[in-house]
C-alpha angles and dihedrals in degrees: 000000000000089000091053092050090049090050091051090050091050093051090047093050095045098037125093126253093274092053091048095051091046089049093054091050094048096045093050092049093051093046094051092044090054091046090053091054093049093047092050092050089056094043094244121151103249099192098092091048102041094050095045091108099035119108113247121210092213112095095215090053092045090052088060093046108032092153089071089080084074105028098050091070090065096048129087135194099219144000092263091048089054095044094049094048094045092051090053091046092050096047099043095033090060091049092048090055089065088067107023134043123255088248091055091049092051093051094043092054090057097040091048091051092047094052091045091051094046093049090049093053093045094048094049091051096044107042117069090215090076098043096099093057099033097107094047102039119113131178127213135161144075095251096108091050092047093048089052088058092046094050093043090054091047091052092047097045108011096172097050105135122236126190112211128184114254090005105058125204119000131164122245094246094058093048089053093046093049092047093050092047091052091052091049092051092049098049091109095046128106090271094049094139093057094050092047090052090050090058090051090052091048090052090051091051092051092046092050097049094041090048093053090055088057094045105259130105119212090194095060096093092048092051091048090054092046090050091049094049091045089051091059091062098030108027095168092054090046092053090049091050093051090048092052092051091049090051091050092051090048090054096053113125114263114241121230091246097058131062126205120229110250127215117237091251095053120105114225091216094051091043094055092042091054092049091048093049092049093049091047091052092050091049092050091050091049092049090050092052090048089052092050092048090050089052090052090055091054103038107010131244092292089065093065123103121239090255092052091050089051092052091049091050093050092047092051091055098049 
């Protein structure tokens, strides 16, 4: 048993952001499923325990369990609910990493879930249709977070080609549009809460991708909180992470309108030469990634060489 736990820890530490998020979802589902079995064996009412992390629509209940705005996006109602969501997260998470960093994807998962949860709570407390089930309605699932990732990718790269079974080739933008339209049409269905949350996640994905184009990142505050909390348990890793981000900021290209203060010992010629060389290197790397993405559009990911796949992976984790 100890060996299995060590293996899970190793996979979690060495895996990418998609693997880690999937791991959290799976582990929580297994733990709560085992807890349900134990509680039933001892004849204990499992309802208060099993829904401890689910998001209630009722505002009084939410006031007593505010953490559920975060935890619900890692919980699932059944094995098939979990499997379906994790497959979507794996497929579209990997695609998103071609265009966004792992840090962005982490923050977007949380922001998408938050916006989905907030829209769900607001809708159930505003529309009379949901009044009869307001006190008993609970929301679980990663769907809102996943749809945020799908829509963000569609906004960033709308013509990215997808090959789906029974459907054939379809661009990313049309998959996102169809999914959102289906959710809108099913708002009044038996799973109204889920579809409303999906729309909140879709809105977060659009906001995130559109914001990046304009130079601001709506996931920055979430990632800062995650880093801070992680630093409490792993201070050495937190300090390393902060150091890496400071180094990245220090290496950003210098715009023509701003001048850097030079130390007395610095040579102006060498300084400009170093800046020029750095900017040239960054441009070459960017051009190479653009070439690889264009190749994916024409021949698919399978058509890439091992070296091209390595460059894509490294770029997605910067």
